[in-house]
C-alpha positions in Angstrom: 26.5 -5.2 -9.4 25.3 -8.7 -10.3 21.5 -9.2 -10.0 20.1 -12.7 -10.2 16.3 -13.3 -10.6 14.8 -16.7 -9.9 11.3 -17.8 -11.1 9.2 -20.9 -11.6 8.6 -22.0 -8.0 5.2 -23.0 -6.8 3.1 -25.6 -5.1 3.3 -29.1 -6.5 2.2 -32.5 -5.5 4.7 -35.3 -4.6 5.9 -36.9 -7.8 5.3 -33.7 -9.8 7.7 -31.6 -11.8 8.9 -28.0 -11.8 11.3 -26.0 -13.9 13.1 -23.2 -12.2 14.7 -20.3 -14.1 17.5 -17.9 -13.2 18.2 -14.9 -15.3 20.5 -11.8 -14.8 19.1 -8.6 -16.2 22.3 -6.6 -16.0 25.0 -9.3 -16.2 26.0 -11.8 -18.8 26.2 -15.3 -17.4 28.0 -16.9 -20.4 31.4 -17.2 -18.8 30.2 -17.8 -15.3 29.6 -21.0 -13.4 26.1 -21.0 -12.1 24.7 -22.7 -9.0 21.5 -23.6 -7.3 21.2 -23.9 -3.6 18.1 -24.3 -1.4 17.1 -23.7 2.1 14.2 -25.4 4.0 12.7 -23.7 7.0 14.9 -24.1 10.0 17.6 -25.8 8.1 20.9 -24.7 6.6 21.6 -24.0 3.0 21.9 -27.2 0.9 23.7 -27.7 -2.4 21.4 -28.6 -5.4 23.2 -28.3 -8.7 25.8 -26.5 -10.7 26.5 -25.9 -14.3 30.0 -24.8 -15.6 30.6 -22.2 -18.2 31.2 -25.2 -20.6 27.8 -26.7 -19.7 29.2 -29.5 -17.5 26.5 -30.3 -14.8 27.1 -31.2 -11.2 24.4 -32.5 -8.8 24.0 -33.1 -5.1 23.2 -36.6 -4.2 19.8 -35.6 -3.0 18.6 -34.5 -6.5 20.8 -36.7 -8.7 18.8 -38.6 -11.2 15.7 -36.5 -10.7 17.0 -33.1 -11.9 18.5 -31.6 -15.0 20.4 -28.3 -15.0 20.9 -26.4 -18.2 21.7 -23.0 -19.5 20.8 -20.9 -22.6 23.4 -18.3 -22.9 21.5 -16.7 -25.8 18.6 -16.1 -23.3 21.0 -15.3 -20.5 19.2 -17.9 -18.4 19.9 -21.0 -16.4 17.3 -23.7 -15.7 16.7 -26.4 -13.2 14.2 -29.1 -14.2 13.1 -31.2 -11.2 11.1 -34.4 -11.6 9.8 -36.8 -9.0 9.6 -34.1 -6.4 9.4 -35.1 -2.8 8.3 -33.1 0.3 11.9 -32.9 1.4 12.6 -30.9 -1.8 10.5 -28.0 -0.4 12.3 -24.8 0.4 13.5 -21.5 -1.1 15.7 -22.1 -4.1 18.4 -19.6 -4.8 20.5 -19.0 -7.9 24.1 -18.0 -7.2 27.4 -17.2 -8.9 30.9 -16.3 -7.8 34.1 -15.4 -9.6 35.9 -18.1 -7.6 33.5 -20.9 -6.8 33.7 -23.6 -4.2 36.3 -25.6 -6.1 36.6 -29.0 -7.7 36.5 -31.1 -4.5 33.2 -29.6 -3.5 31.8 -30.1 -6.9 33.0 -33.7 -7.0 31.3 -34.6 -3.8 28.2 -32.6 -4.8 28.4 -30.5 -1.6 29.1 -26.8 -1.7 26.6 -25.9 1.0 29.3 -24.2 3.2 30.5 -21.9 0.5 29.5 -18.2 0.7 28.6 -17.1 -2.8 29.3 -13.5 -3.7 26.1 -13.1 -5.6 22.7 -14.7 -5.1 19.1 -14.0 -6.0 16.1 -13.4 -3.7 15.0 -17.0 -4.2 11.8 -18.8 -5.4 9.7 -20.9 -3.1 9.1 -24.6 -3.9 6.5 -26.4 -1.9 5.9 -30.1 -2.4 2.8 -31.2 -0.6 
């Protein structure tokens, strides 16, 4: 079974920065595409960012230019650095992966919110206020 563990969330003022981490204690992420999605209270899941196994990044329009996704396969960890945080960035951020993935069209438009990932973590709360 694939277990994903997110960390790094917290309370931050508007304009501030956070770096989220996702690690997999019993799974090697090196060959996997890794994703971030988020969910605000009362709202549907929203795409955030993706990084391919070859380190190519993809971003949703809502975070493009303010976020940087990266991975350190040696540490078996993926990161999401977010700058210029806004109140609308608040929500629970989930790390996810899937053997198939949402496909190139979804990645090109930066929207994979409708995709049901096979594996996701428990999430980390980000509050911008």
